[in-house]
C-alpha positions as CSV (number, residue, x, y, z in Angstrom):
1,M,-4.4,-3.5,2.3
2,D,-7.4,-1.8,3.9
3,P,-9.1,-4.1,6.5
4,L,-12.8,-3.8,7.0
5,S,-14.6,-5.9,9.5
6,D,-17.8,-7.7,8.5
7,P,-20.6,-5.1,9.0
8,A,-23.6,-7.4,8.6
9,P,-24.4,-11.1,8.8
10,D,-26.8,-11.2,5.9
11,H,-25.8,-12.3,2.4
12,R,-26.3,-9.4,0.0
13,T,-25.7,-9.2,-3.7
14,T,-27.9,-6.2,-4.4
15,D,-27.2,-4.6,-7.8
16,D,-27.9,-1.1,-6.6
17,L,-25.1,0.6,-8.6
18,V,-26.2,3.4,-10.9
19,Y,-24.4,2.5,-14.2
20,R,-23.6,5.6,-16.2
21,H,-21.5,3.6,-18.7
22,A,-23.3,0.5,-20.1
23,P,-21.5,-1.8,-22.5
24,G,-21.1,-0.1,-25.8
25,T,-21.2,3.4,-24.3
26,R,-18.4,5.7,-25.5
27,V,-15.8,6.2,-22.8
28,T,-13.4,9.2,-22.8
29,Y,-10.0,8.3,-21.4
30,R,-7.8,10.8,-19.7
31,A,-4.6,11.7,-21.6
32,R,-2.7,11.2,-18.3
33,Q,-4.2,8.3,-16.5
34,R,-1.5,7.9,-13.7
35,A,0.4,10.4,-11.7
36,V,2.7,10.5,-8.7
37,D,1.1,12.5,-5.9
38,L,2.8,14.0,-2.8
39,T,2.3,11.0,-0.7
40,A,4.0,8.7,-3.2
41,W,7.0,11.0,-3.4
42,L,7.1,11.1,0.4
43,R,6.9,7.3,0.6
44,L,9.8,7.0,-1.8
45,A,11.8,9.6,0.2
46,L,11.3,7.6,3.4
47,H,12.6,4.5,1.7
48,L,15.8,6.3,0.6
49,P,17.9,5.4,3.6
50,G,17.0,1.7,3.2
51,F,17.9,1.9,-0.5
52,L,21.3,3.5,0.2
53,L,22.1,0.9,2.9
54,S,21.1,-1.8,0.5
55,L,23.1,-0.3,-2.3
56,A,26.2,-0.2,0.0
57,L,25.7,-3.9,0.9
58,V,25.2,-4.9,-2.7
59,A,28.3,-2.9,-3.9
60,G,30.4,-4.3,-1.1
61,T,29.4,-7.8,-2.0
62,A,30.1,-7.0,-5.7
63,F,33.6,-5.8,-4.9
64,L,34.3,-9.0,-3.0
65,L,33.1,-11.1,-6.0
66,E,35.4,-9.0,-8.3
67,A,38.4,-9.7,-6.0
68,W,37.5,-13.4,-5.7
69,A,36.1,-14.4,-9.1
70,G,37.1,-11.5,-11.4
71,M,33.5,-10.5,-12.1
72,P,33.2,-6.7,-12.8
73,A,31.6,-5.1,-9.7
74,W,29.3,-2.9,-11.8
75,V,27.5,-6.0,-13.2
76,P,25.7,-7.2,-10.1
77,V,25.1,-3.6,-8.9
78,A,23.5,-2.7,-12.3
79,L,21.4,-5.9,-12.3
80,W,20.2,-5.2,-8.7
81,V,19.3,-1.5,-9.5
82,G,17.5,-2.6,-12.7
83,S,15.7,-5.4,-11.0
84,G,13.0,-3.0,-9.8
85,A,11.7,-2.7,-13.3
86,L,10.6,-6.4,-13.1
87,L,7.9,-5.4,-10.5
88,F,6.0,-3.7,-13.4
89,H,6.5,-6.6,-15.8
90,P,3.0,-8.3,-16.2
91,P,4.3,-11.9,-15.8
92,T,6.3,-10.9,-12.7
93,E,3.2,-9.1,-11.3
94,E,1.2,-12.3,-11.8
95,R,3.7,-14.3,-9.8
96,I,3.7,-11.6,-7.0
97,A,-0.1,-11.9,-6.9
98,R,-0.2,-15.7,-6.9
99,Y,2.8,-16.6,-4.6
100,L,3.4,-13.5,-2.5
101,L,-0.1,-12.1,-2.0
102,R,-1.8,-15.5,-2.2
103,L,-4.4,-14.3,-4.8
104,H,-6.2,-16.2,-7.6
105,R,-7.9,-15.2,-10.8
106,P,-11.7,-14.6,-10.5
107,L,-13.9,-17.5,-11.5
108,P,-16.6,-17.0,-14.2
109,H,-19.3,-16.2,-11.7
110,E,-17.0,-13.7,-9.9
111,V,-16.1,-12.1,-13.2
112,A,-19.8,-11.7,-13.9
113,V,-20.0,-9.5,-10.7
114,L,-16.6,-7.7,-11.0
115,A,-16.5,-6.9,-14.7
116,P,-19.4,-4.5,-14.9
117,V,-18.6,-2.8,-11.6
118,W,-14.9,-2.4,-12.6
119,R,-16.0,-1.0,-16.0
120,E,-18.2,1.6,-14.3
121,V,-15.5,2.7,-11.9
122,T,-12.8,3.0,-14.5
123,A,-15.1,4.7,-17.0
124,R,-16.0,7.3,-14.5
125,A,-12.3,7.9,-13.8
126,G,-11.5,8.1,-17.5
127,V,-9.0,5.2,-17.0
128,D,-8.5,2.1,-19.2
129,G,-9.5,-0.7,-16.9
130,G,-8.1,-3.3,-19.2
131,R,-4.6,-2.4,-18.1
132,Y,-5.2,-3.7,-14.6
133,Q,-5.4,-7.3,-13.3
134,L,-8.4,-8.2,-11.1
135,W,-7.7,-10.8,-8.4
136,I,-9.6,-12.6,-5.6
137,E,-8.3,-13.4,-2.1
138,D,-9.9,-16.3,-0.3
139,S,-10.6,-14.6,3.0
140,D,-13.6,-14.1,5.3
141,D,-12.6,-10.4,5.8
142,L,-14.1,-7.5,3.9
143,N,-10.9,-6.3,2.3
144,A,-9.3,-5.0,-0.9
145,L,-5.8,-4.2,-2.0
146,A,-3.8,-2.4,-4.7
147,A,-0.3,-3.7,-5.3
148,A,2.6,-3.3,-7.8
149,G,1.7,-1.5,-11.0
150,H,-1.6,-3.1,-12.0
151,I,-2.9,-5.5,-9.3
152,V,-6.3,-4.9,-7.8
153,G,-7.5,-7.5,-5.4
154,V,-10.7,-8.0,-3.4
155,T,-11.7,-10.7,-1.0
156,R,-14.2,-13.3,-1.9
157,H,-16.2,-12.3,1.2
158,A,-16.4,-8.7,0.1
159,L,-17.4,-9.8,-3.4
160,E,-20.3,-11.9,-2.1
161,R,-21.5,-9.6,0.8
162,L,-21.3,-6.0,-0.4
163,P,-23.9,-4.3,-2.5
164,R,-22.6,-3.5,-6.0
165,S,-22.4,0.3,-5.1
166,Q,-20.3,-0.3,-2.1
167,L,-18.1,-2.8,-4.0
168,A,-17.6,-0.1,-6.6
169,A,-16.6,2.4,-3.9
170,V,-14.0,-0.1,-2.5
171,L,-12.6,-0.7,-6.0
172,A,-12.5,3.1,-6.7
173,H,-10.5,3.5,-3.5
174,E,-8.0,1.0,-4.7
175,L,-7.9,2.6,-8.2
176,G,-7.0,5.8,-6.4
177,H,-4.0,4.1,-4.9
178,H,-2.8,3.2,-8.4
179,T,-3.5,6.5,-10.1
180,G,-1.7,8.3,-7.3
181,G,1.3,6.1,-7.4
182,H,0.9,4.8,-3.9
183,A,1.0,1.1,-4.8
184,W,4.1,1.0,-6.9
185,A,6.0,3.4,-4.7
186,G,5.4,1.2,-1.6
187,L,6.4,-2.0,-3.4
188,L,9.5,-0.5,-5.0
189,G,10.7,0.9,-1.7
190,H,10.1,-2.5,0.0
191,W,12.0,-4.3,-2.8
192,Y,15.1,-2.1,-2.7
193,G,15.2,-2.2,1.1
194,L,15.3,-6.0,1.2
195,P,19.1,-6.4,1.5
196,A,19.3,-3.9,4.3
197,R,16.5,-5.6,6.2
198,A,18.0,-9.0,5.7
199,A,21.4,-7.8,7.0
200,W,19.7,-6.2,10.0
201,R,17.9,-9.4,10.9
202,T,21.1,-11.4,10.5
203,L,22.9,-9.0,12.9
204,L,20.2,-9.3,15.4
205,R,20.4,-13.1,15.3
206,L,24.1,-13.1,15.7
207,R,23.9,-10.6,18.6
208,V,21.5,-12.9,20.4
209,R,23.7,-16.0,19.9
210,A,26.8,-14.0,20.9
211,T,25.4,-12.6,24.1
212,R,24.3,-16.0,25.2
213,S,27.9,-17.3,25.1
214,L,29.6,-14.2,26.6
215,S,30.4,-13.6,30.2
216,P,28.6,-10.6,31.9
217,M,31.8,-8.6,31.9
218,A,32.5,-9.2,28.2
219,A,28.8,-8.3,27.4
220,L,29.2,-5.0,29.4
221,V,32.4,-4.1,27.5
222,I,30.7,-4.7,24.2
223,V,27.6,-2.6,25.2
224,A,29.8,0.2,26.5
225,S,31.9,0.2,23.3
226,A,28.8,0.2,21.1
227,G,27.4,3.1,23.2
228,Y,30.6,5.1,22.8
229,L,30.7,4.4,19.1
230,T,27.0,5.5,18.7
231,Y,27.7,8.7,20.7
232,R,30.7,9.6,18.5
233,T,28.7,8.9,15.3
234,L,25.8,11.1,16.4
235,A,28.2,13.9,17.4
236,A,30.0,13.7,14.1
237,T,26.8,13.7,12.1
238,Y,24.9,16.3,14.2
239,G,22.4,13.6,15.3
240,L,21.1,13.0,11.8
241,P,21.0,9.1,12.3
242,L,18.3,9.8,14.9
243,L,16.0,10.5,12.1
244,L,16.0,6.8,11.3
245,V,14.3,6.2,14.6
246,A,11.4,8.4,13.4
247,L,11.0,6.6,10.1
248,P,8.3,4.1,11.3
249,W,6.1,6.9,12.6
250,L,6.7,9.0,9.5
251,A,6.0,6.1,7.2
252,A,2.7,5.4,9.1
253,A,1.7,9.0,8.8
254,V,2.3,9.0,5.0
255,G,0.3,5.8,4.8
256,R,-2.7,7.3,6.5
257,R,-2.5,10.3,4.2
258,A,-2.5,8.0,1.2
259,E,-5.6,6.3,2.4
260,L,-7.4,9.6,2.8
261,R,-6.3,10.6,-0.7
262,A,-7.6,7.3,-2.1
263,D,-10.9,8.0,-0.3
264,A,-11.0,11.5,-1.9
265,Y,-10.4,9.9,-5.3
266,A,-13.4,7.5,-4.9
267,A,-15.5,10.4,-3.6
268,G,-14.6,12.4,-6.7
269,L,-16.0,9.7,-8.8
270,G,-19.4,9.9,-7.0
271,F,-18.8,7.1,-4.5
272,A,-18.7,9.2,-1.3
273,P,-22.2,8.1,0.0
274,M,-21.4,4.4,-0.6
275,L,-18.0,4.6,1.1
276,A,-19.4,6.5,4.0
277,A,-22.3,4.0,4.4
278,L,-19.8,1.2,4.5
279,L,-17.6,2.9,7.1
280,Q,-20.7,3.7,9.3
281,Q,-21.7,0.0,9.1
282,V,-18.2,-0.9,10.3
283,L,-18.4,1.6,13.1
284,A,-21.8,0.2,14.2
285,E,-20.5,-3.3,14.2
286,E,-17.4,-2.3,16.2
287,G,-19.6,-0.5,18.7
288,S,-21.8,-3.6,19.2
289,E,-18.7,-5.7,19.9
290,S,-17.2,-3.0,22.2
291,P,-13.5,-3.7,21.2
292,Q,-10.7,-2.3,23.2
293,A,-9.6,1.1,21.8
294,P,-6.1,1.1,20.4
295,G,-3.5,3.0,22.4
296,L,-1.8,6.2,21.2
297,L,1.3,4.3,20.1
298,D,-0.7,1.9,18.1
299,R,-2.6,4.7,16.4
300,L,0.6,6.5,15.5
301,L,2.1,3.4,14.0
302,S,-1.0,2.4,12.1
303,S,-0.8,2.9,8.3
304,H,-4.6,3.4,8.1
305,P,-6.7,6.2,9.7
306,D,-9.5,5.2,11.9
307,H,-13.0,5.0,10.4
308,R,-14.2,8.2,12.1
309,T,-11.3,10.2,10.6
310,R,-12.1,8.8,7.2
311,L,-15.8,9.8,7.6
312,H,-14.8,13.3,8.7
313,H,-12.7,13.7,5.6
314,L,-15.5,12.4,3.4
315,Q,-18.0,14.9,4.8
316,P,-17.2,17.7,2.4
317,H,-17.9,15.4,-0.5
318,L,-21.3,14.4,1.1
319,D,-22.3,18.0,1.4
320,H,-21.7,18.7,-2.3
321,K,-23.0,16.9,-5.3
322,A,-20.5,14.6,-6.9
323,P,-19.3,15.4,-10.4
324,E,-21.1,13.5,-13.2
325,A,-18.5,13.6,-16.0
326,P,-15.8,10.9,-16.2
327,G,-12.3,12.1,-15.6
328,T,-13.4,15.0,-13.4
329,P,-10.6,16.1,-11.0
330,Q,-11.1,15.1,-7.4
331,G,-12.2,18.0,-5.2
332,G,-9.8,19.1,-2.6
333,H,-7.1,16.4,-3.2
334,P,-5.4,16.8,-6.6
335,L,-3.5,13.7,-7.8
336,G,-0.7,15.3,-9.7
């Protein structure tokens, strides 16, 4: 999700989008409409430790069930591994959108705004827009999101306030997340890491309860034992577990790169000026409110680059004329 603060108080529904593909116009689709770019592969790689820990937990539970109830251990393991495919099942995606992301289907007057804009964006990209599901979030933020395999959401506030050209730029950015594989890679990694995260949270709760009931001497013994065990583990594995500590920072860095790639995708479709104008409006609004600048740690852990960084990366696209033909590769940031 890419938050954008409200850049202007006026209600704007200006239809200033240049439509190159009116209804009835022939649209040429790309033979390969989706890919997995480098950031998607990196995101999957960063989720690998969580997946392996979850697999170990699921397999351990499966063996306990086999010993207790006689159920073959491979059955629950296979079901869990195969469950990730449900995230791309349209009915499952609909439930994710409704109950997890709190989205709703667009109303008729919202469809009247979204449909021609979405058609223009997908036609320029050479992508079949009918494969995606458009959703609305009831929020007062200017925001949009790409999730699962086919979910594209935009806030009601953004739909009502943005000129059509800027709305198209936002939707093109989210389409870039889908065509680059960012959306499904993030959700798949999150899904397969759920057992490990649940076990970790349970251990933390048990530790808190246990330390409250322990005497200071017993707590000291436990801490010393845990420290010794940690030292021996790091020595035996050449410090490789320390890489887990760096995962949040690495994941945030990959997230920022994915946002810049999605910006480049939108720019390659001719929406660089609209996206830059929106970012400049956001910067102007933030300057007038004089917010406190985030610290270095917050910036390193943020999954979104700051607006000035995004504008800097959009500048080469503003200096050159955008390609006119649909399906033209994005300059400087290939998606394959």
